[in-house]
C-alpha positions in Angstrom: 159.2 92.1 112.5 156.4 90.9 114.9 155.1 93.3 117.5 155.8 92.7 121.2 152.1 91.6 121.6 152.4 89.2 118.7 155.5 87.7 120.3 153.7 87.4 123.6 150.7 85.6 122.0 153.0 83.2 120.2 155.0 82.5 123.4 151.8 82.0 125.5 150.4 79.5 123.0 153.1 77.0 123.9 151.5 76.2 127.3 148.3 74.9 125.6 150.4 72.9 123.1 152.3 71.2 125.9 149.1 70.4 127.8 147.5 68.9 124.7 150.5 66.8 123.9 150.3 64.9 127.2 146.5 64.9 127.5 145.0 61.5 128.5 148.4 59.9 129.2 148.5 57.6 132.3 151.3 57.9 134.9 152.7 54.6 133.5 152.7 56.0 129.9 154.3 59.3 131.1 157.2 57.3 132.8 157.7 54.8 129.9 160.6 55.1 127.5 159.0 53.7 124.3 161.8 55.2 122.2 165.2 53.8 123.0 167.7 56.3 124.2 165.2 59.0 124.7 163.7 60.7 127.7 160.2 59.7 129.0 157.3 62.1 128.4 157.5 63.1 132.1 161.2 64.0 131.7 160.3 66.1 128.7 157.6 67.9 130.6 159.9 68.5 133.6 162.7 69.7 131.3 160.3 72.2 129.7 159.1 73.4 133.1 162.6 73.8 134.5 163.9 75.6 131.4 160.9 77.9 131.1 162.0 79.2 134.5 165.5 79.7 133.2 164.4 81.4 130.0 162.0 83.6 131.9 164.9 84.6 134.2 167.1 85.5 131.3 164.3 87.6 129.8 163.7 89.4 133.1 167.4 90.1 133.6 167.7 91.7 130.2 164.6 93.8 130.7 165.3 94.9 134.3 169.1 95.3 133.9 169.2 96.8 130.5 171.9 99.3 131.2 174.2 96.5 132.6 174.0 93.9 129.8 173.4 91.1 132.3 175.2 87.8 132.4 173.1 84.9 131.3 174.4 81.5 132.6 174.3 78.2 130.7 172.3 75.4 132.1 173.0 71.7 131.4 169.8 69.8 130.7 171.5 66.5 131.3 172.4 67.5 134.9 168.9 68.7 135.5 167.3 65.4 134.3 169.8 63.4 136.4 169.6 65.5 139.6 166.1 66.8 139.9 164.0 63.7 140.3 161.8 64.1 137.2 160.0 60.8 137.6 159.0 61.7 141.2 157.4 65.0 140.1 153.7 65.7 139.4 152.5 66.3 135.9 149.8 68.8 136.9 152.3 70.9 138.9 154.7 70.9 136.0 152.0 72.0 133.6 150.8 74.7 136.0 154.4 76.1 136.3 154.7 76.4 132.6 151.2 78.0 132.3 151.9 80.4 135.1 155.3 81.5 133.8 154.0 81.9 130.3 151.0 84.0 131.4 153.2 86.2 133.5 155.9 86.6 130.8 153.4 87.1 128.0 152.0 90.1 130.0 155.5 91.5 130.4 156.5 90.9 126.8 153.2 92.4 125.5 154.0 95.6 127.3 157.5 96.1 125.9 158.4 98.6 123.2 159.9 97.4 119.9 163.2 99.0 121.0 163.3 96.9 124.2 163.3 93.7 122.1 166.8 94.7 121.0 168.2 94.9 124.5 171.0 92.3 125.1 172.3 89.9 127.7 175.7 88.2 127.6 175.4 84.5 127.6 178.5 82.9 129.0 178.7 80.4 126.1 176.8 82.0 123.3 177.8 85.7 123.8 175.5 88.6 123.2 171.9 87.7 122.7 169.0 90.0 122.1 165.8 89.8 124.1 163.9 89.1 120.9 166.2 86.1 120.2 165.6 84.7 123.7 161.8 85.1 123.4 162.1 83.3 120.1 164.1 80.5 121.7 161.5 80.2 124.5 158.6 80.3 122.0 160.1 77.5 119.9 161.2 75.3 122.8 157.8 73.7 123.5 156.9 73.0 119.8 160.4 71.4 119.4 159.8 69.0 122.3 156.1 68.4 121.4 157.3 66.6 118.3 159.2 64.2 120.7 156.1 63.8 122.8 154.1 62.9 119.7 156.7 60.3 118.8 156.3 58.7 122.2 152.5 58.8 122.0 152.8 57.0 118.6 155.2 54.4 120.0 152.8 53.8 122.9 149.9 53.3 120.5 148.1 56.5 121.6 
């Protein structure tokens, strides 16, 4: 089982992976949809920024409200992409949000005890989830989407 500091380091690495995946892309390339039926690179970045906030909130709730087994609410990514003006947003702001959240949460995660990783929250669709599982989901979220960003780069000839 990884230590809290190892989990924190793995989680924090995602911010640099995301920045590298969109490095050098023009605004036009970020907004393009070179793969039919898929989000643009900008929509992917905004999705990651928005959901990093949600995942951080879930982690904080579990840590802070440990005795209460806090409720963790589902979030519909399709509603976010439709309603939050992803193409009007700024790439640097979105990357800065991810980097800031990840730095803050990595510091918090690194200071946890192994026992705290087993604290739980109650997701309204998935049921009980440990803090460790949510950290893992958050850690894997960016690499999962970086593969889609690389697909877009390839389709754009980058």
